[in-house]
N, C-alpha and C positions, 0 to 999 in steps of 0.2 A: 504494499500500499503506499511506501515510501516514507514512512513515518519515522521520524527521529525520537520521538518521546511517546510514553505511554504512562497513564496515571491512574491506577485502580483507585476507587473510591469506595471503600467499606464504610458500612453504615455503623453509627455510634447513636444508640437510642437510651434516652434517659427516663424515659416513663415507663415505670413497672407495668403498664397494662399493655405495651407493645410486644408483639410476639418475639421482637428482636433483643428485648432487655437483657441485659447479662450476658449476650453472645459474644460481643467483641473481645478479643484478645491480642492486645497490640503486639505484645511480645511475638506471639508466633504469627501474627500478620505481618511482621517485619523480617522473620525468618523466612517465611515463605516467598516474600519477594526478594530477598537475597537469593535465594535458590534461581528465581526466575532471572536475575541479573545474570549469574554465573552461566545459564543456558544460553543468553542472548548473546554470548562471545562478544559485546560491544557493539552489536549492530544496532540496538536501539536501548535509549535511556529508560530505565525501569524507574519512575518515582513513586511516592507513596503519598496518597490523598486520602480523605474521610470525607464522608458526608453526614453532617449532624442534623439529627430532627431537632429544630429549635421551639421551645416553649419557654417565655419568659419565667415561668415560675421555676424553670431549672437553670436559668440563666448562670447563677454563681457557679454552680456544678459543672456547666459546661465551658465556663471561662477557665476554671481550675484545670479540667481536662485537658484544654488546648494549650495551656501553659506549661504542663507535665510532659507533653509529648511535642516532638517536631514532626509536623507533616508539611509537605510541598505544596499541598494544595487542600483547601478547605471549602467546602460546599455549606451552606445554611438552607436546609430545607423546611417547608411547612407541611407536617402530615397531620397534625392534631390543631383544632381550634378550640379553646376553653376545655380542654381534655377529650374533645370529641373527634373521632377518627373521621378524616375528611371524605373517605370513599363511602361511608354508610352512616354512621351514628349523627354527623353533622346534617346530612341531608334529611334523616328522619326528624330531627330536632326543631328544623325551621323551613319556612317557606324559601322558594329559589333566590329571591332577592336578598333576604337576610342571610342566607348561606354566603352567598358571594361578597357581600359587604363584611361579613365577620372574617371571611376567609381573607380577603385583601388587607384588612386591617392587622392580622395575624402575619401576613407577609411582610407589611410595613415594617412592623417591628423586629422581624428577622433582619431586613435590611439595616433599621437603625441601630441594631446592637453594635455593628462596626466589628464583628468577632469573626466574619467571614470573609474568603476572597470573592466568591460569588453567591448570589441568590438561586437556589436550585429551583428549576421548573416553574418558574413565577406565578403562572395563570394554569397551574395543573387542575384546579377546579372545573375547568371547561370540559376535561375528560368526564368527569364524575356527573356534571350538571347534563351533559348530552345523553349519557347513559339513563340517567335516571328521569329527565324532563324532555328529551329530544332536541334541546336547544342550548345555545349561550349565545349571549349578544354582547360582545365586547364593549359597545359603544355605550351601554347601559352602566358600566363600571368604569369608564375612562376616567372620571376623577379619582377613583379610589386607586386605579393603576398609576396615575400620575403622581400621588403621595408616594407610592413604592418607587418610583423611579427618582424620585427626587430624594427620598431617604437614602438611596443606593449611592446617588452621586455625593451626597454630603458626607458618606462615609468612605467613599471611594472602593465602594463594592460592585464588582462587576454582574452580568447576568449569564448564568448558564445557559446554552442553547440545547435543550434536550430533545433529541430526534424521536423519542418514543411516541410522541403524538401523531407522527406519520403514519403509524401501523394502526391506529385506531380511530374511534370515530370523530376525533377532533381534525384529523387529516392535516394538521399543521405542527409545527414544533411549539415547545414550550419554552419561552412566550413565542407568538407569533411575528410574522414578519412587521406587521405594523406597529407593535409595541416595540420591536427593536429599533425601527427607524424614528419612532418618537423618542426613544431613549438617545439616539444619536442626536437628534436635533436640540435636545437639552444640554449637549455638552459631552457626552461619553465620547471616549476616544479608542474604544476595543475594536479589534478585527477578528472575530470570533470565528473559529473554524469547527465544524461538527461532521465526524464521518457518518455514513449511513450505510445500511446492509446491502442496498441495491441501488442501482442508478434510477433515482426517482425523477418523475416527470419533471421536467425544468419548467419553471415559470418565473417571470421577470415583472418586477415594477418598473416604471420609466425613472429616469435619472432625477426626476423634479422630486421624487420622495427622498431621495439621499441613499438609498439603499438597493440592490439588486442581489438577488441568488444567482449563482452560477454553477452548473453542473460540471465536475472536473473528477473524470476517472471514476464513477461510481459514488462522488461524493458532492456535497454541496458547500460552498464558500459564500459567506455573507460578507460583501464589500460595502463600505461607507464610502461614497462616492464624494 
């Protein structure tokens, strides 16, 4: 694939109700990656990343965890809102608009924490909203998304481009191109790249948006123009 670096991001979960709670063994994780580095024969640099499930009530614990360990790349993701799992319990508890409002406020708190290199799958809620209610209208939550982007800019936090949405009902990345372009217009200077399993159908926005997807050898490159 022509990659120079690869960075696995194991999950770190701090909520006892999560199935992954207590699973992470950082020392074992580090040993496994050391084996991978040896097997790569220097052909690719293997980094060590982590994806943290952020909830403000575990903020101090998360901060201590990150201070105790050295990771090359740290993703901060929102999987719970007020202790409710976003894939089901949150959807059961509220109407669609309230779900999305509360979700994006939780993501804003993740970005505002300043603990992470990037915010993970910023608008993941659209996957679950589409599955449950058959729709998700980004424009209804434009103000909430804007506060997330502003918080990310203020803390120097980037945005992960999570390509798993291309394989599901969302039919676009998390976040989508429109959000990424808005992030750029607000002042972001990132040029992220995300590999995909297959050569997805190429689609482009005009140069007036300031962004364009380009297909490159089965991957998509997001260019800020």
